N, C-alpha and C positions, 0 to 999 in steps of 0.2 A: 098804724097805731095811732090814736089820738094822742098828741103829746103837749096838749094844752092844759098842764096841770100846774097846780100850784107846788112852789118849789118844796114843801115839806112832804106833799103826796108823792112827786116824783123821786124824791129821795129815797123814800120807803119803797117804791115801786123797783127802783133800782138795784137796792141792797136786795130785795126778795128774788129778783130775776137774774142776780149777778152769775149764777151757776150755769145760766142757759144762754148767756152771750153767744156763744159759740160751741158747738159739739167737741172741736178739738181746737188746739192751738194753731197758728199759721203754720203751713208747712211747705215747704219748695216743691212745687210740683217740677216734673222734667220738662225741660224746654221743648217745644214742637219740632219736630223733624221737618216742617213744612210752614211756607211762608209765602206771604203776596210776592207775586213775581215784579210787578211795576212799582216802582218807588220814586217816580218822578214828580209827583205831586203832592200836596198835602191830603191825606184821606181822613173817614169818618167811620167810627166806630160805634155800635150801640149794645149797651150791656145791660142787663136787669140781675141784680143780686142782692134784694133784700132793701132795706129803707135807702133810698136815694142820697140820703146826707152823707152817710159812709162812703157810697160807691163814688160819689163826687170828689169827696175830700182825698180820697186815695189818688185817683187819677189828676188831681190839681198839684199832686207833689211828684208826678213822674217827668223826669226830663224828657222832653221831645214831645209832649203833650202842649197843645196850643191854646186849647178851651175844653172845659169839660161842663156840660149844661144838666142839670136836671129836670125831668120832664116824665112823660107817660108814652107807652108804646103797646101795642096790640089792641085797642079798642077803638072808638069813633071819636071824632071831634068833639062832640056834643058831650061826651062823657070825660072829657082829659080834664078834669079838675081834681084836687085834691080829695075834697069831700065825698065825691062822687067814685073813685078810685078805692078810698079807704072801703068803701062797701063790698068790695071781692066780687061784685057781680057786673063787672064795665068790661071784662077781658083784657084791660090794661095791665100792664106792670109799672111799677116805679123802675124807671130807667135812666140812664146817663148817656148823653150823646158826647162823644170823645171824638175831638178834631187833633189829629197829630201829625207831624213829620215823621213818615216812614224812613227816612235817611237817618234819623237820629233813635226813634225807637220802632220798633216793627209791630204788625198788627199780632204776629205771633207771641209778641213779648208782653203785649197787653193781656192776652189771654192766659198766659203762664201767670201774670201777677192776679187775674180774676180769679183764677183757680187755687192761686197760693194763698193769699192774704185778703182779698175781698170780701170772698163768705165762704161758707159751708157747702159746696155742691153737692153735697148728699140730703140736703134736708128738702122735704118735699112740700110745696106752698107755704114755706115760713123760712125765717132766719132769726134763730134765738127767740124773743119775746115778740116777735112782729108775725102774725099768723093771718094766712089768707094767699089766693093767688096772685093778689098784686106783687108780693114779695117773692114769687117764684125765681128760681135760677133760669135765666135765658139768654142766648145770644140770638141778636137779631142780626143777620148778615146784611150790609147794604148793597152787595152784589155778587154775583156768582162766585168770584173768585174767593171773598170771604166765606162763603158758604162751604167751599172746597176746604179751606183752610179749617174753619172750624168744626167740620165733620171729620177730618183726618186726625185734627188734636184730640176731639172726644175719642175716638177710636182707639188712639195712642194711649191715652189715659186709661181707657176701661182696659185693654190688652195688658196694660202693665200693674193693673189692681192698685192704682196709685192710693185708692182710699180704702178704707176697710168696710164701708157700705156703698150699696151701688150709687153711679152718679145721677143726678136727678134732673142735671141741665137740660134743657129743651134748646132745639135752633129752630126759630119761626122765621120765615122769610116774608119778604114784602109788607112789612109793617111800617106806618108812617109812625114818626117821632113828633110828639107835642110838647113846647116848651112849658115848664112849670111855672106856677106864680113866684113872684119875685121873694117874698119870704122864704122860699125853699132853696134858693140860689145862696151858696156859700154859707150854708146854715151852721156846717162844723165849725168854720174860722169865725161866724158871728156869735156862736154859743158854746164856747171851748169848755166852760164850767158845768153846763146842763148836765145833770147826773146822768140821763141816756145815754149822752155824746162821752162822756167819760167812761163809761163802763161797757157800754157795746159799740160804740164808733172810733172812738182814737185809739184802742189797740190796733185797728187795722191798719193805719198810718204807721204805728211803731213796728207792726211785722213788715210792710214796705221797706222800712230804713233797715231793718235787720237780714232781711234776705235778700234785697234788691240794693245794695248799697250803693253801686254803680249807677244806678236808675233813679235814684231818690235826689231830691230837691228841696232844700230848706224853706224857700220861700214859694208858696202856691201860687198857680195861675188863678185867679179869681175872675167870677163874672162882674160886668158890669151891670149896676141896676138902674 
């Protein structure tokens, strides 16, 4: 969604779309019954769930996360830009690369947070006001073990009928992550009063604090620019 709007225009848009920020309020998804076995070294997760500003910001507030970087995954290097991805024709999704300490926070917990407060996994090729395949709900496993855990957790959520509507989340293997432009790093932290952020993204962090109080940290881990 192009967000380079005047303050007045952005405010009007935010008010108009407030009701479609998320289909439902944050809801605690059940914990995964399986997890990564090897927890001896830092690991990397790659997730897409709507605008990367909010996804990045949520994981920047999770204890055990070492870094969270906004970027693009699913398409080619040549189209890994904000403008190109915004057309919805590149194959890319706005994604976030999460480096984490598995001894402090597990991959399974990152997925539980993903399905609880990061986004609405039942929306197809959109999140709230942001529409297009670049906003799809996708897990990009970085290895076979992550793919196993992601598939098992999706099956668990589906079997439990965790959500009223069918889960739209896909699993895409062997995709390369490309780091987004500097002005898309730490966007929520740098623009806390922007209407789009206040209405559509900040509530996700509030949901993290409410649903995962033991995992929440007040000071985010920010990207260096």
